[in-house]
C-alpha positions in Angstrom: 0.8 2.5 -15.6 -1.2 5.7 -16.7 0.0 9.1 -16.2 -2.7 11.0 -14.1 -2.7 14.8 -14.9 -2.8 17.3 -12.0 -5.1 19.7 -14.0 -7.9 17.1 -14.0 -10.4 16.9 -11.2 -11.3 13.2 -10.0 -15.0 13.0 -9.3 -15.6 9.9 -7.3 -18.5 7.6 -7.4 -17.9 5.4 -4.4 -20.4 2.7 -3.2 -22.0 3.0 0.3 -19.5 0.4 1.6 -16.5 2.4 0.9 -15.7 5.6 3.0 -16.4 8.8 1.4 -13.8 11.0 1.0 -13.8 14.6 2.7 -12.4 16.3 -0.3 -14.9 15.4 -3.1 -12.6 17.0 -6.2 -9.3 16.1 -5.0 -6.7 16.3 -7.8 -5.2 13.0 -8.7 -1.5 12.2 -8.3 0.9 12.0 -11.4 1.8 8.5 -12.4 5.4 7.1 -12.4 7.2 5.4 -15.3 7.8 1.7 -13.9 11.2 1.0 -13.6 13.1 -2.1 -14.7 13.4 -5.3 -12.6 9.7 -5.3 -11.5 8.5 -8.3 -9.8 5.0 -7.2 -9.0 2.7 -4.4 -10.7 -0.8 -3.7 -10.4 -2.8 -0.5 -11.5 -6.5 -1.8 -11.1 -7.8 -0.5 -14.7 -8.9 -3.8 -15.5 -10.6 -4.4 -12.2 -11.1 -7.8 -10.9 -12.0 -10.9 -13.0 -13.2 -13.9 -11.0 -12.3 -12.2 -7.8 -8.6 -11.8 -9.2 -6.4 -8.6 -10.1 -3.9 -9.6 -12.8 -0.2 -8.7 -12.5 1.2 -6.6 -15.0 4.9 -7.1 -14.7 4.8 -10.7 -15.9 6.6 -12.0 -12.9 4.2 -11.6 -10.0 1.2 -13.4 -9.1 -2.6 -12.2 -9.3 -4.2 -10.4 -6.4 -7.2 -12.3 -4.7 -10.0 -10.1 -3.3 -10.3 -11.3 0.4 -13.1 -9.8 2.7 -15.0 -10.3 6.0 -18.5 -9.3 7.3 -19.4 -8.2 3.8 -16.3 -6.2 3.2 -15.4 -5.6 -0.5 -12.8 -3.7 -2.7 -14.6 -1.5 -5.3 -12.7 -0.7 -8.3 -13.7 3.0 -8.8 -13.6 5.0 -12.1 -11.3 7.9 -12.2 -10.9 9.3 -15.6 -9.7 6.8 -17.9 -8.6 4.4 -15.3 -9.6 2.7 -12.0 -8.4 2.7 -8.5 -9.0 0.2 -5.7 -11.2 1.6 -2.8 -11.4 0.0 0.6 -14.2 -0.3 3.1 -14.8 2.6 5.6 -13.9 2.9 9.3 -15.9 1.6 12.1 -14.9 0.3 15.6 -11.8 -1.8 15.5 -13.2 -4.3 18.0 -16.6 -4.6 16.2 -17.3 -8.2 15.2 -19.3 -7.1 12.2 -16.8 -4.5 11.0 -16.5 -5.1 7.3 -12.9 -5.6 6.1 -11.3 -6.5 2.6 -7.6 -6.6 1.3 -6.1 -7.8 -1.8 -3.6 -10.9 -1.5 -1.0 -12.6 -3.7 0.6 -15.7 -2.6 4.3 -16.1 -1.5 6.8 -15.7 -4.0 10.6 -15.7 -4.0 10.9 -12.5 -5.9 9.0 -10.7 -3.1 11.6 -11.8 -0.5 14.6 -9.5 -1.1 16.8 -10.9 1.4 19.6 -8.4 1.9 19.4 -7.2 -1.7 18.3 -3.7 -2.7 14.5 -3.4 -3.1 11.9 -0.8 -3.8 7.9 -0.7 -3.4 5.7 2.0 -4.3 2.1 2.9 -4.5 -0.2 6.1 -4.9 -2.5 6.8 -1.8 -5.6 9.0 -1.3 -6.8 9.0 2.4 -8.0 11.6 4.9 -7.4 12.0 8.5 -10.8 10.9 9.1 -10.2 7.6 7.5 -7.3 6.6 9.9 -8.3 4.5 12.9 -5.0 3.6 13.9 -1.9 2.9 11.4 -3.1 2.2 8.0 -1.1 -0.6 6.3 -0.9 0.1 2.6 1.1 -3.0 1.5 3.3 -5.5 3.3 4.9 -8.8 3.3 5.5 -10.4 6.6 4.6 -9.3 10.3 6.6 -7.6 12.6 6.2 -10.1 15.3 7.1 -13.2 13.1 10.2 -13.9 10.8 10.6 -10.5 8.9 8.9 -7.8 7.0 8.7 -5.0 4.6 5.9 -2.5 4.8 4.2 0.8 3.8 1.9 2.6 6.4 0.2 5.8 6.8 0.8 6.6 10.7 -2.5 7.1 12.7 -1.3 10.0 14.7 0.5 12.3 12.2 -0.9 10.8 8.8 2.6 10.5 7.5 3.7 7.7 5.1 6.2 5.3 6.7 8.5 2.6 5.1 9.1 -0.2 7.5 11.7 -3.1 7.5 11.9 -5.7 10.2 15.1 -7.8 9.9 15.2 -11.6 9.9 16.4 -13.5 13.0 17.1 -10.2 15.0 13.5 -8.7 14.9 15.1 -5.3 14.7 12.7 -2.4 13.2 13.7 0.4 11.1 11.2 3.0 9.9 11.6 5.9 7.5 9.1 8.5 7.7 7.7 11.3 5.1 8.5 15.0 6.0 4.8 16.1 5.7 1.3 14.4 6.2 -0.4 12.5 3.4 -3.8 12.0 5.0 -5.3 15.2 3.4 -7.8 13.7 0.8 -5.3 14.4 -2.1 -3.5 11.6 -4.2 0.1 11.3 -3.3 2.9 8.9 -4.7 4.8 7.2 -2.1 8.1 5.3 -2.8 10.0 3.1 -0.2 13.5 2.0 -0.9 16.2 0.0 0.7 19.5 0.6 -1.0 22.6 -0.8 0.7 22.5 0.4 4.3 19.9 3.1 3.7 16.0 2.9 4.0 14.3 5.7 2.7 10.8 7.3 1.6 9.7 10.0 -0.6 6.3 11.5 -1.4 5.7 13.2 -4.6 9.3 13.3 -5.1 10.1 14.8 -2.0 12.6 13.1 0.5 11.7 12.1 4.0 14.0 10.8 6.7 16.6 8.3 5.8 17.7 5.7 8.2 20.7 3.4 8.4 20.1 -0.3 8.4 22.6 -3.1 8.7 24.1 -4.1 5.4 23.1 -7.7 6.8 19.4 -6.8 7.2 17.3 -9.6 5.3 13.6 -9.8 4.8 12.6 -13.4 3.9 9.3 -15.0 4.8 6.5 -17.3 3.9 3.8 -14.5 4.2 1.6 -13.3 1.1 1.7 -10.0 -0.3 -1.3 -7.9 1.3 -2.5 -4.7 0.0 -5.0 -2.8 2.2 -4.5 -4.5 5.5 -2.4 -6.9 7.5 -5.4 -9.6 7.9 -9.0 -9.7 8.5 -9.0 -10.0 12.2 -10.5 -7.6 14.4 -8.2 -4.8 15.7 -6.1 -5.0 12.4 -4.3 -1.9 10.9 -6.7 -1.8 7.9 -6.5 0.8 5.2 -9.8 2.8 4.6 -8.7 5.1 1.5 -8.1 4.4 -2.1 -4.8 2.8 -3.5 -3.5 2.9 -7.3 -0.4 2.2 -9.3 1.3 -0.5 -7.0 4.7 -1.9 -8.0 7.7 -3.8 -6.4 11.2 -3.8 -7.7 14.1 -6.4 -6.7 17.6 -5.3 -7.1 
């Protein structure tokens, strides 16, 4: 994972299919030293080879680029590295709305059960790019089995960490103290530790919610980055994402 310096301005050259950001010279977010116990890590510097993005942890599977209606994930150069840029907003019900996401196959390492678990990503998005909740990364869906997820809330533009319990369907959400939909890079970290679910943005803690010690997430769904699916009306992410990791234990 590269270290991005706050003093360097990131000048973007984004294809027409990717939403233009309101802040043309936003400052990049700092990187983070990857922790031990990683089960998946992606920084997008190598782009996609054969439609796949390599895992850097040595334990995760590659991400496959999936799209609908000519949607694509662009790998945009910023400084010495690259980031994943997702298609722009359009009417959620439009049958021709370009959509794209990144997907890795189901993996037991991505199903934490009731163990401690952490997931993180750097995000850059504006309020204008929110057309509802924007799903940054997730495994599972709230209406079936169980789920862990990171999203940007559509109304307030705040980062949220979500867990839905296997069996009971109980949903728990930790929310950042401040909005992140401002066109700047922000580092979002979600963590389940024992009976606590917490979120931090650029090192600043948000809400901390109590979860049952028995809360478990275990499902057969893939890991998805940039949206829940490619169906109309999905909570697609329309900004940029970088430095994604998942840590078990």
